[in-house]
C-alpha positions in Angstrom: -0.1 -0.1 0.1 1.3 3.4 -1.2 1.4 6.0 2.0 0.0 8.7 -0.4 -3.3 6.5 -0.7 -4.2 7.2 2.8 -6.0 10.7 3.3 -4.4 12.7 5.8 -7.3 15.2 6.3 -9.5 15.5 9.2 -12.7 15.6 7.2 -15.5 13.1 7.6 -14.7 12.0 4.1 -11.1 11.2 4.9 -12.1 9.3 8.0 -14.6 7.4 5.9 -12.1 6.6 3.1 -9.5 5.6 5.9 -12.0 3.2 7.5 -12.5 1.4 4.3 -8.8 1.3 3.9 -8.7 -0.5 7.3 -11.4 -2.9 6.4 -9.7 -3.8 2.9 -6.4 -4.3 4.7 -7.9 -6.7 7.0 -9.7 -8.5 4.4 -6.1 -9.0 2.6 -4.4 -9.9 5.9 -7.1 -12.7 6.8 -7.1 -14.1 3.4 -3.1 -14.4 3.7 -3.4 -15.8 7.4 -5.8 -18.4 7.6 -5.3 -19.1 11.3 -6.1 -15.2 11.9 -3.8 -15.4 14.8 -0.1 -14.1 15.5 2.2 -15.3 18.6 3.0 -12.1 20.8 6.5 -12.9 22.2 5.9 -10.9 25.2 2.5 -12.3 26.3 3.6 -15.8 25.2 0.1 -16.2 23.6 -1.5 -16.1 20.3 -3.3 -12.8 19.5 -6.6 -13.9 17.5 -7.9 -11.4 14.9 -11.7 -11.6 14.8 -14.7 -9.5 13.2 -14.7 -7.3 16.7 -11.2 -6.5 15.6 -12.1 -5.2 12.5 -14.9 -3.5 13.7 -13.3 -1.7 16.6 -10.0 -0.9 15.1 -11.8 0.6 12.0 -13.9 2.7 13.8 -11.0 4.1 16.1 -7.9 4.0 13.9 -9.7 5.8 11.1 -9.9 8.9 13.2 -6.4 9.8 12.5 -4.0 9.3 9.3 -1.0 8.1 11.6 -3.2 5.2 13.1 -4.4 4.1 9.7 -0.6 4.2 8.6 0.5 2.4 11.5 -1.9 -0.4 11.3 -1.6 -1.0 7.4 2.2 -1.1 7.5 3.2 -2.8 10.8 0.3 -5.0 11.8 1.8 -8.3 12.2 4.9 -6.6 13.7 2.7 -4.9 16.3 0.8 -8.1 17.3 4.2 -9.9 17.6 6.4 -7.5 19.5 4.1 -5.2 21.4 4.9 -5.1 25.2 2.3 -5.1 28.0 2.1 -2.1 29.9 -1.1 -2.7 32.2 -4.3 -5.1 32.5 -7.7 -3.3 33.4 -11.2 -5.0 34.0 -13.3 -4.8 30.9 -15.7 -1.9 31.0 -19.2 -3.4 32.0 -21.1 -0.8 30.3 -19.3 -1.1 27.0 -21.1 -3.8 24.6 -18.1 -4.5 22.6 -16.1 -5.3 25.8 -18.8 -7.5 27.7 -17.6 -10.9 26.5 -13.9 -10.3 28.0 -12.5 -10.6 31.6 -10.0 -8.3 31.3 -8.3 -6.2 28.6 -4.5 -5.7 28.2 -2.8 -2.6 26.9 0.5 -3.0 25.1 2.8 -0.8 23.4 5.0 -1.0 20.2 7.6 1.6 19.6 8.3 2.2 15.7 10.6 5.1 14.9 8.3 6.0 11.8 5.5 6.5 13.9 6.0 6.5 17.6 3.9 4.6 20.2 1.5 2.4 18.9 -1.0 1.2 21.3 -2.4 -2.4 21.0 -5.4 -3.4 23.2 -6.0 -7.2 23.5 -9.3 -8.6 25.2 -9.2 -11.8 27.1 -12.4 -13.8 26.6 -14.2 -15.2 29.7 -14.0 -18.8 29.7 -11.8 -19.7 26.9 -9.1 -17.2 27.8 -8.5 -16.5 24.2 -6.6 -13.3 23.5 -8.6 -11.2 21.0 -7.0 -8.1 19.2 -9.3 -5.4 20.4 -7.8 -2.3 18.7 -4.6 -0.6 17.5 -3.6 3.1 17.5 -0.8 5.5 17.4 -0.9 7.7 20.5 0.4 11.2 20.5 4.0 11.5 21.0 5.2 14.7 22.8 
């Protein structure tokens, strides 16, 4: 994917295009990765990519160019190498987090982007780790 293909603006139209770019990226990634999972070295667990991963990430990461760029250029690398920063209980009032017992926040530092935040949900029962959201966070 060419960097110039991702709109850098803040308009609703730019965000809509970025959302579609993210969804298209996941479709290609899922086709190339039939197990839909990546082993994270720090957690020593597989992180699974599910429909919820696409839903949540396309909604949040599409808000900013840098998040869309980070996701579409370093996705597998982020899942493999992000390091755990903290664990929090899942938000009870959040429909998308109800099925998780806890949320794990990981970070990955990439020179071209800065700090990239990966949020992973741990499913109640099976304890499967599900990629929840990826965003580039503001760097001072």
